[in-house]
N, C-alpha and C positions, 0 to 999 in steps of 0.2 A: 504494500500500499503506499501511496505517496501523500504528503501533508504540505499545503501551501496555503497562503493567506490572500484573501481578497476583501479590500476595504475592512481590514481588521478582523474578518471572519475566517475561522480555520477551517479549510476543505481537506477531507479525507478522501481519497479516491483511488483505485487501480487503474484508472485511464489516463495516461499520460503518452504524449508522443511528440515527435518534431516532424515539421513540414518545410521544405525548402521554399523561400520567398522568390517571387518571379524575377526579382532584379538580380539573381545569380550570386548573391554573396550572403544573404540574411536568412534567418529561419523564423518560424513560428513555433512556440512551444505551447501545445494544446493541452488542456486540462479539462475533463469532463466532470461535472457536477450532477445533482439530481434533475436540474431543469435547464441548464445552460452549458454552452462550450465556451471556454475562456481561452483566448488566444494571446500570448505574451510574445512581443516581438523582441527577437535576440539578434543584436547587430554588433558592430565593433566596439560600442560603448558599454555593452553588457545586456543584461536583461531588463526590458522595461517594466515597471511594476505596475503599470496601469493596463488591464487586458482589454481587447476587443471582445465583446460579449454577444454571442448568438444563442437563440433558443433552441433547444432540443425538441420542440414542439410536443413533447410528452413529459409528464412527472414520472419518475421512476425511482426505484428503491435504492438505486446506486449503479452506475456504470462500472464494469470490471475489465473492460479493454477498450483500446482505440487503435485502430490502424488507418495509415493513409497511403493512397495510391502515389506512385511517382507523379512528377508534373507532366501533365497530358497536352496535347495539341488536338483540340476538338472544335467542331463547328457550333460552338455555343459559348454562352458568357460565363464559364468557369474553367478552372484549370487544374483541379485536383478533385478526388472523391475521398471520403471518410467512411469508415464503417465503425460503428460504436456499439459495443454489446452491454445490454443493460439486463438487470433482474427486475422484471415488471412485476411479478407476483410469484408466491411459491409453485414450482415445476412450470413456470412459463416464463421463457427466456425471449429476448429479442435482439436481433442484429440489424441496425438501422444504417442505412447508406444514405448519405448527405452528398450533395454537390457543394463545393468549396472554392471560394475565390482566394488564391494564395497571394495576390496582391494586397488585398485589403484585409485578410485574415478573418473573412465572415463567411458563415453558410449562406448560401444562395437559395433561392425558390425554385430553381430548374427541376431537381430530382429529390425525391424522397422515398426510398424503397424500404420497406419493413418486412423483415423475415421473422416470422413467429414460429417458436418450437413449443408446442404444447407438451406437456408430461416429459420435460427435459430437466436435466441436471446441470448442464453446461453446454456453452456454445463457443466457437471461435471462427475467425475469419481472417482471410488475407487475399490481397489483389495480386494479380499477375503483374508482368514487367511494364505494362502500359495502361493499366486500369481498365482493360476491356472485360476481363473476366474475374469474378469473384469466387473463391472457394470458401465453404463453410464447413465445419465440423460439428458434431452434435454428439451428446451422449443422452440416451433417451431411457426413459423408465420402461419402455415396451420394447419386444423384439423388432429388429434386429440390433436394438441398444444403441451401437456405435456407428456412425456414418460419416461420409464426406460427400459433398456435392460440388458441382460447378455450375456458375449462373453466367449467362450471355448478356451482360449489361447494355452495350449499345443496341441490341435487338429490342430490349424492354422499352429503350427510351423512344423508339419508333412505333410502338405497339401498345397493347393493353394488357399483356401477360408477360411474365418473367420466364423465359425458357431456362431449363435446368435439367440436370440428370445426375443420378448417383454414381460415384466412381469407385466407392469402396464401402464395405460393411463388414462387422464383426460382431459376434455375440459376447466376446470376453475383451478384457483389457480396455479400459476407458480411453477414449481418443482425447489428447489435451490440445496443446496450444498449436496452431499453423503461425509459420514465420517465413517469409520470403528473404533470402540472403543475396550476397553480392553476385552470386552466379545466376540469379533470377529463378533458381529452382525453389520450390517452396517445401519446407520440412515440417514434419509433425512428430509428436512423441505420444505414447501410449503408456498410461499410468502402470508401472510394474514390468515394462518389456525390457529386454535386453538390446534393443535397436532403436535407432531413430529411422521413421519411415521418410520417403520423399515422393513429392508430387513433380513429375517432369511434363513438360509441355513443349517439345522442341520446335513445333510449328506454331505455337502460340495462337492456336485455334480453339474454338469451342468444343470440338470433337476430338482433340489432339492429346487429351491428359492421359497419363498411365501412372499407377502407384506402385511403388516398391516398399512394402511394409518392413523390409530388413535391409535399408540402404547403408546405414552406418552402424557398425558393430561397436558395442560400447565396453568391450573387453572386459566382461565380467559384472560391470556396474549395472544399475537399473534405472531407467527413466522415470521421472515424476510428470506432472502435468504441465509444466512451464518451460519456455524456451527464451533465451535472451533476445530482446528486440534491439536492431542495430540502429544507430544512428544515421539518418539519411545524409547523402552526399549530393552536391551540386555536379550536374553533367558536366564533363570535360568539353571544352570547345574544340571540336575536331574538325580538321580538313582532310580531304583524301590523301594528298601527297604534299612533302614540304622540300623545297631546294632553298639552301643556305649558300650564299656566294660572297657576302661582305663581312668584315669584322664585327663580331658580337657585340651589340649595344646594350643588351639587357644584363643587369648584375646579377640578378637571381631570377631564373626563369625555367619553366618546363615546356617543352614543345610536345604537342599532341598530333600524332597523324594516324588516319585509319589505315594506311597502307605502308608508305616508305618516307624515310627522311634521307636526304643525300646532302652532303657538304662538298663544295668544290671551290676552284679559283682561290680567292683570298680570305676564305673563311678562317677566323682564328678565335680563341678564347684565351683572354689574359686577365687573371686575378678576379675571375667570375665563377658563379655556381650555376652550372646549365646542366639540365637533365632532359633527354630525348626519349620519347616513348613512341613506338610504331607498332602496328600489328603485325606487319611482315618482316621488314628489313630496315637497318641503319647503316649507311654507307658512308665511310670517310675517304674521300678521294685524295690522291696527291695534291700538295699545296694546303691542305688543312693543317692548321697549327693549334695545338693545346698547350699554352704556356705554363711556366712555373707559378705556383700559388692558385691555380684553377682547381675546381672541384667538378669533374665531369662524370655523368653517369648516363649509360644507354641501355635501355630496357625494351624488350620485345614483350608488348601489352596491348590488348585489345582496348580500343578507345571508344567509349560509349557516346554516341551521337547527341549533342546538346538539345536537338530538338526531335521528338519523336515524329513518326508519320501521322499526318492528318487523319482523323477518326471522324466519321459521320455520326453526329448526335443532333438529335432535334433540340430545339431550344426550351422546350416543356412549357409550363410546368407539368410534371408527370408523378403521379402518386399510385404506387402499387403495394399491395400486401401479399406475400406468399407464405403458406403454411407448410412447415416441413416437419418432419419427426414421424411420429407413430401413424397419424391418419394419412399423411401423403405418401408414406412408403409401404403401407400395408398392401397396397395394390401392386406396387412394383414387386414385392417380395413373394406374395402369396398367388397372384393372379396373372403373372405374366412370366414366362420362361422360354429358354431357347435350348434345344438340345439336339444331337450331341455336341458338346462344348467343352474341349476343342474338337474339330472336325477336319476332315481331309477330303470330304466329297459333298455332302448335302446337310441340311439343317431344317429343323421343325420349330415353328413358332406357335408356342401354345399360350393363347390369349384368353383361355377359359371361356366365358361366356360373351366376350366382346368380338365381334365381327371385324377382320382386317380389311381395310381399304386399300392400302399399298405398304409396301416396304422399301427401304433403300439401305444400302451397304456402303460405308464410306472408309477410306484409308485413313491413317492418322494425319495426313496432310489436308483432309477435307475434301478429297477427290471421290466423287461417286463412281463405284467400280461394278456394282450390280444393283438391279431393282426387280420387283416383282409385285404381284397382288393375290398370291396364293400363300397359305401357311406353310409353304415349302420352299427351299431355295438350295441353289448349288453354288459351291465355291471352287468348283474344279477350274484349273488354270490361273487361279490367283497365287500370288507369292505367300510363302509362309509368313506369319505375323499376326498383329493385333489389328481388328477392325471394329467399327462402331456400327450397329444395326439401329436403324431408326425405323419404328413401325407407326403407322398412322391407323388409328381405329375409326370405325364410322360413328362413333359416339363423340368424335372430335378430340378425343384423346390422342397424345402422341408419348410413345414409350422408347426408350433407348436401351440399349443391351451391348455389353462387349462380347465380340465373337472372336475366337482364336482359330486361325487356319494352320493346321500342323502338316 
């Protein structure tokens, strides 16, 4: 728990995080309370003691986590998303998603998504690397008890429903905290497990997630429910290639290149601290001079683009509420199955009493590889691997299921 003061009042909360300011240097320190979000500006002069205050739009027993997306590049008047987990009532937990203006430190009225988990003990959530996907974990009081879902946020901004599907479930070992780290993979722990799990999504697509529940071996130690939250970093200012041809004028400087850095002609470093980071190569051609008293470091390191790709979001306002947990997943677990799985030839879709309208099979890049409208399908000719089966029912429900081709 964290303790801070606002106008002389002591605030005790489990919900604290930091969000990069859009100016590229400062940060917002965000603190959740029972009713409000407090945003304290942290700049070169220190921490401003007077917060910018936004309403959370609901009154809660107390927020127990807060996560922020990376800075986003969207076609709407906000540039970050926040997810705040709250204890709304006994066995009723909420994870609320808010649009956030990282220039002003304010929650905006563009988006408010509420994920309600009835009969739950805990929830956690985390964004992917560009804020387009939200992963939620829950520990339910009902079977299958522990689940992880992924949600397609931009699609929800353009419609009236929140597309989501389950990617993990377990009947033992409580699922704990979700946390995104520097490699943009999302890790999670399970209370009492000897491993840390990982959610990977190399294609960064809604259907591209996979779960490895034994990704990191703890060498005989046992995990608990929490994972450390990293302080965010401002993205580096990257360009594709850098060519240096004149004596260095910077005293203490780091060059970032996506691909290559090359020095030639009269480039020289004298009594300066210079670091060069490039994704592919750093080449010092003849006539390059590094003089006495200089500190020079060359590193092959990927450079994060300072501005992510533009994402299509409607301006809103959009208000959605999705119920997850026992009620929403009973149908997924008990009334929908695919077998045999794994398969090397054909598969059967058992949708119980629900009639199938059509189905589509996607690879992990999101490419459609097979489709049909009968409760059977063939995977002959497909490469071995993991696929996502999307089934549309005539009652307008859409189900997704992981299918493994061996």
